[in-house]
C-alpha positions as CSV (number, residue, x, y, z in Angstrom):
1,M,-59.9,-66.0,-9.9
2,A,-62.6,-64.4,-12.1
3,T,-66.2,-64.9,-11.0
4,N,-67.8,-63.1,-13.9
5,P,-70.3,-65.5,-15.5
6,T,-69.0,-64.8,-19.0
7,T,-65.4,-65.8,-18.3
8,I,-63.6,-68.3,-16.2
9,S,-59.9,-68.2,-15.7
10,R,-57.3,-70.2,-13.8
11,P,-53.8,-69.6,-12.7
12,G,-51.4,-69.4,-15.7
13,N,-53.9,-67.1,-17.6
14,R,-55.4,-69.9,-19.5
15,L,-58.8,-68.4,-20.4
16,C,-62.0,-70.3,-20.9
17,S,-64.3,-68.0,-22.9
18,A,-68.1,-68.3,-22.8
19,A,-70.6,-67.5,-25.6
20,L,-70.4,-64.5,-27.9
21,P,-71.8,-61.3,-26.3
22,H,-75.4,-60.8,-27.4
23,E,-74.7,-57.6,-29.3
24,T,-71.8,-59.2,-31.2
25,Y,-74.0,-62.2,-32.2
26,L,-76.8,-59.9,-33.4
27,R,-74.3,-57.9,-35.5
28,R,-72.9,-61.0,-37.1
29,L,-76.4,-62.3,-37.7
30,G,-77.3,-59.1,-39.5
31,E,-74.2,-59.3,-41.6
32,R,-75.0,-62.9,-42.5
33,V,-78.5,-62.0,-43.6
34,R,-77.2,-59.0,-45.6
35,D,-74.5,-61.1,-47.3
36,A,-76.9,-63.9,-48.1
37,R,-79.3,-61.5,-49.6
38,A,-76.5,-59.9,-51.7
39,R,-75.3,-63.3,-52.9
40,R,-78.8,-64.0,-54.2
41,G,-79.1,-60.6,-55.8
42,M,-82.2,-59.8,-53.7
43,T,-83.1,-56.3,-52.7
44,R,-84.4,-55.7,-49.2
45,K,-87.8,-54.9,-50.8
46,I,-87.9,-58.3,-52.6
47,L,-86.8,-60.2,-49.4
48,A,-89.5,-58.4,-47.4
49,R,-92.1,-59.4,-50.0
50,D,-91.0,-63.0,-50.2
51,S,-90.5,-63.5,-46.5
52,G,-93.5,-61.5,-45.2
53,V,-91.2,-59.5,-42.9
54,S,-91.3,-55.7,-43.2
55,E,-88.5,-53.7,-44.8
56,R,-88.1,-51.7,-41.6
57,Y,-87.7,-54.9,-39.5
58,L,-85.2,-56.3,-42.1
59,A,-83.2,-53.0,-41.9
60,Q,-83.0,-53.3,-38.1
61,L,-82.0,-57.0,-38.4
62,E,-79.2,-56.3,-41.0
63,G,-78.0,-53.4,-38.8
64,G,-77.5,-55.7,-35.8
65,Q,-80.4,-54.1,-34.0
66,G,-83.2,-56.6,-34.7
67,N,-83.8,-59.1,-31.9
68,I,-85.9,-61.1,-34.4
69,S,-88.1,-64.0,-33.4
70,I,-87.1,-67.5,-34.6
71,G,-90.4,-67.7,-36.5
72,L,-89.7,-64.5,-38.5
73,L,-86.1,-65.5,-39.0
74,R,-87.3,-68.8,-40.4
75,Q,-89.4,-66.9,-42.9
76,V,-86.4,-64.8,-44.0
77,A,-84.2,-68.0,-44.5
78,G,-87.0,-69.7,-46.4
79,A,-87.4,-66.7,-48.7
80,M,-83.7,-67.1,-49.6
81,N,-83.9,-70.9,-49.9
82,M,-81.3,-71.5,-47.3
83,P,-81.3,-73.5,-44.1
84,L,-82.1,-71.6,-41.0
85,S,-79.1,-73.1,-39.3
86,D,-76.8,-71.3,-41.8
87,L,-78.1,-68.0,-40.4
88,V,-78.1,-68.7,-36.7
89,R,-74.8,-70.4,-36.2
90,D,-72.2,-68.6,-34.1
91,G,-69.2,-69.1,-36.3
92,P,-68.0,-67.3,-39.5
93,E,-69.3,-68.0,-42.9
94,A,-68.5,-71.6,-44.0
95,P,-66.0,-72.0,-46.9
96,V,-67.7,-72.6,-50.3
97,E,-66.0,-76.0,-50.5
98,L,-67.4,-77.1,-47.2
99,A,-70.9,-76.0,-48.2
100,L,-70.7,-77.9,-51.5
101,T,-69.2,-81.0,-49.7
102,F,-72.1,-80.9,-47.2
103,E,-74.7,-80.8,-50.0
104,F,-72.9,-83.7,-51.7
105,L,-72.8,-85.8,-48.6
106,N,-76.4,-85.0,-47.8
107,R,-77.4,-87.1,-50.8
108,L,-75.7,-90.2,-49.5
109,T,-77.3,-93.1,-47.6
110,P,-76.2,-93.8,-44.0
111,A,-74.1,-96.7,-45.3
112,Q,-72.5,-94.5,-47.9
113,L,-71.8,-91.8,-45.4
114,T,-69.9,-94.3,-43.2
115,E,-67.9,-95.4,-46.2
116,A,-67.2,-91.8,-47.2
117,R,-66.0,-90.9,-43.7
118,G,-63.7,-93.9,-43.7
119,L,-62.2,-92.8,-47.0
120,L,-61.6,-89.3,-45.8
121,V,-59.9,-90.6,-42.6
122,D,-57.7,-92.9,-44.7
123,R,-56.8,-90.2,-47.2
124,F,-56.1,-87.4,-44.8
125,G,-54.9,-89.4,-41.8
126,T,-55.5,-89.3,-38.1
127,A,-53.7,-87.6,-35.2
128,P,-50.1,-88.8,-34.6
129,G,-49.9,-91.6,-32.0
130,R,-53.6,-92.3,-32.1
131,L,-53.3,-95.9,-31.0
132,G,-51.2,-94.9,-28.1
133,R,-54.1,-93.1,-26.5
134,V,-57.2,-95.2,-25.5
135,A,-60.4,-93.4,-24.7
136,L,-63.3,-95.0,-22.9
137,I,-66.8,-93.7,-23.6
138,G,-70.2,-94.7,-22.3
139,L,-72.9,-93.8,-19.8
140,R,-72.2,-93.1,-16.2
141,G,-72.0,-96.3,-14.3
142,A,-70.4,-98.3,-17.1
143,G,-67.2,-98.7,-15.1
144,K,-65.0,-96.3,-17.2
145,S,-63.0,-95.0,-14.2
146,T,-62.5,-98.4,-12.5
147,V,-61.6,-100.1,-15.8
148,G,-59.6,-97.2,-17.0
149,R,-57.2,-97.3,-14.0
150,L,-56.7,-101.0,-14.5
151,L,-56.2,-100.6,-18.2
152,A,-53.6,-97.8,-17.7
153,A,-51.6,-100.0,-15.3
154,R,-51.6,-102.8,-17.8
155,L,-50.5,-100.6,-20.7
156,D,-48.1,-98.6,-18.4
157,V,-49.5,-95.2,-19.3
158,P,-51.2,-92.4,-17.3
159,F,-54.9,-92.6,-16.4
160,I,-56.7,-89.3,-17.1
161,E,-60.2,-88.4,-16.2
162,L,-61.3,-85.7,-18.6
163,A,-63.6,-84.1,-16.1
164,R,-60.6,-83.4,-13.7
165,E,-58.6,-81.9,-16.6
166,I,-61.5,-79.5,-17.3
167,E,-61.4,-78.4,-13.7
168,R,-57.7,-78.0,-13.8
169,D,-57.8,-75.9,-17.0
170,C,-60.6,-73.6,-15.7
171,G,-59.4,-73.5,-12.1
172,I,-62.7,-74.3,-10.6
173,G,-65.0,-77.3,-10.0
174,L,-67.5,-78.7,-12.5
175,E,-70.5,-77.5,-10.4
176,E,-69.1,-74.0,-10.5
177,I,-68.6,-74.2,-14.2
178,F,-72.2,-75.2,-14.8
179,E,-73.5,-72.6,-12.3
180,L,-71.5,-69.7,-13.8
181,S,-71.5,-70.5,-17.5
182,G,-73.9,-73.3,-18.2
183,Q,-73.7,-76.6,-20.1
184,A,-72.9,-75.0,-23.5
185,A,-69.8,-73.4,-22.0
186,Y,-68.8,-76.7,-20.3
187,R,-68.9,-78.4,-23.6
188,R,-66.5,-75.9,-25.1
189,Y,-64.1,-76.4,-22.2
190,E,-64.4,-80.1,-22.6
191,R,-63.2,-80.0,-26.2
192,R,-60.4,-77.6,-25.4
193,S,-59.2,-79.9,-22.6
194,L,-59.4,-82.9,-24.8
195,E,-57.3,-81.3,-27.5
196,R,-54.7,-80.4,-24.9
197,V,-54.6,-83.9,-23.4
198,A,-54.2,-85.4,-26.8
199,A,-51.4,-83.0,-27.6
200,D,-49.6,-83.5,-24.3
201,H,-49.7,-87.3,-24.1
202,D,-48.4,-89.9,-26.6
203,G,-49.8,-92.6,-24.4
204,A,-52.7,-92.5,-22.0
205,V,-56.0,-94.0,-21.0
206,I,-58.7,-91.3,-21.0
207,A,-62.1,-91.7,-19.3
208,T,-64.7,-89.3,-20.8
209,G,-68.1,-88.0,-19.7
210,G,-71.1,-89.8,-20.9
211,G,-72.4,-86.9,-22.9
212,L,-69.3,-86.1,-24.9
213,V,-70.6,-88.0,-27.9
214,S,-73.5,-85.6,-28.3
215,E,-71.1,-82.9,-29.3
216,P,-70.0,-83.7,-33.0
217,G,-66.9,-81.6,-33.0
218,T,-65.6,-83.0,-29.7
219,Y,-66.5,-86.6,-30.6
220,E,-64.8,-86.3,-33.9
221,T,-61.7,-85.0,-32.1
222,L,-61.8,-88.0,-29.8
223,L,-62.2,-90.6,-32.6
224,N,-59.4,-88.9,-34.6
225,S,-56.9,-88.8,-31.7
226,C,-57.7,-91.9,-29.7
227,F,-58.5,-95.6,-30.0
228,T,-62.0,-95.4,-28.7
229,V,-63.8,-98.1,-26.8
230,W,-67.5,-98.1,-25.8
231,V,-67.8,-99.6,-22.3
232,Q,-71.3,-100.9,-22.7
233,A,-73.7,-102.1,-19.9
234,S,-77.4,-102.7,-19.4
235,P,-79.5,-99.9,-18.0
236,E,-79.9,-101.9,-14.8
237,A,-76.2,-102.3,-14.4
238,H,-75.6,-98.6,-15.0
239,M,-78.2,-97.6,-12.3
240,G,-77.0,-100.3,-9.9
241,R,-73.4,-99.1,-10.0
242,V,-74.2,-95.5,-9.5
243,V,-76.4,-96.3,-6.5
244,D,-73.7,-98.7,-5.1
245,Q,-71.2,-95.7,-5.3
246,G,-73.5,-94.0,-2.8
247,D,-75.2,-91.6,-5.2
248,R,-78.9,-91.9,-5.0
249,R,-79.6,-88.7,-6.9
250,P,-80.7,-90.7,-10.0
251,M,-83.6,-92.1,-8.0
252,A,-84.4,-89.1,-5.8
253,G,-87.9,-87.8,-6.6
254,N,-87.9,-89.5,-10.0
255,S,-90.0,-92.7,-10.2
256,E,-89.2,-92.9,-14.0
257,A,-85.4,-92.8,-13.6
258,M,-85.0,-96.1,-15.3
259,D,-87.1,-95.0,-18.2
260,D,-85.1,-91.8,-18.5
261,L,-81.9,-93.8,-18.5
262,R,-83.1,-96.2,-21.2
263,R,-84.2,-93.2,-23.3
264,I,-80.7,-91.6,-23.0
265,L,-79.0,-94.8,-23.8
266,R,-81.3,-95.5,-26.8
267,N,-80.7,-92.0,-28.2
268,R,-76.9,-92.3,-27.8
269,E,-76.4,-95.9,-29.0
270,T,-75.7,-95.0,-32.6
271,L,-73.1,-92.4,-31.4
272,Y,-71.4,-94.8,-29.0
273,A,-71.4,-97.5,-31.8
274,K,-69.0,-95.3,-33.8
275,A,-66.2,-96.3,-31.4
276,D,-63.4,-98.5,-32.6
277,A,-64.5,-101.3,-30.3
278,T,-67.3,-102.2,-27.9
279,V,-66.9,-104.2,-24.7
280,D,-69.8,-105.2,-22.5
281,S,-69.2,-104.9,-18.8
282,T,-72.5,-106.3,-17.6
283,G,-72.0,-109.2,-15.2
284,R,-68.2,-109.0,-15.6
285,S,-65.4,-107.9,-13.3
286,P,-63.4,-104.8,-14.1
287,E,-60.3,-107.0,-14.5
288,Q,-62.0,-109.1,-17.2
289,V,-63.1,-106.0,-19.0
290,A,-59.7,-104.4,-18.8
291,D,-58.0,-107.6,-20.1
292,E,-60.4,-107.6,-23.1
293,I,-59.6,-104.0,-24.0
294,V,-55.9,-104.7,-23.7
295,A,-56.2,-107.5,-26.2
296,L,-58.2,-105.2,-28.6
297,V,-55.6,-102.4,-28.3
298,L,-52.7,-104.8,-29.0
299,R,-54.4,-106.3,-31.9
300,A,-55.1,-102.9,-33.4
301,R,-51.5,-101.9,-33.0
302,A,-50.3,-105.0,-34.6
303,Q,-52.5,-104.5,-37.6
304,S,-51.5,-100.8,-38.1
């Protein structure tokens, strides 16, 4: 098994790759600046004048040698009237159609964006067998695992915890993944494992991690491939269940643990609310919650 912090492998040679090497990223960044300047018909001298960054520094940057500060890079992007995010992203240049579509969507109100997304999903479809797969989202302590097992038994499909699938794909435990490669790498593995699970199972109940919704690409994959249910609970219920499970880490050395939990929940509420359905588990037994979700799933299938 590899122990290099840049790669994690498991038996079967399924490789989980970490972030781009630093040198590769700087080279791509330089190419992106050079290409953006060329598209705008700007000489390096003009860009230096408009951005306040020296020609020598720009030459180093475009040659992949300039480890430029974020402040200076912001000046360079501003001089070319382009978002800083377009320069610093890891991936290749976005297709023209995507860039134009983004600009169009950026003018819409939140309500119009919701309608536009619905139209796109209706027009271009969702993953085959979407309603056969049920995904549970929500904060830790919502009861996803307990409810998920009951739900899977009622629907006669496998119960899958996405965290265990990530461990299986990478060949090591979650703590080791975080220690060796960090959270960003974990999120990439999470998406990869989710895509595999969706491809391998026509029917399943999938319990996800609470933070999955904070990754737009992964969350979109989940919404597109599964009937998604937000298992909701009050902050007090979340904390109580975690402590009842014997894990007192949320309270250890943190007198503001409840405030932190409320803040996390508040910041994720709009994301969780994008699920197909919401079920409140506060003050209810896991059996009651599972029965309600079964009814929601069967109704959705009948209407499809």
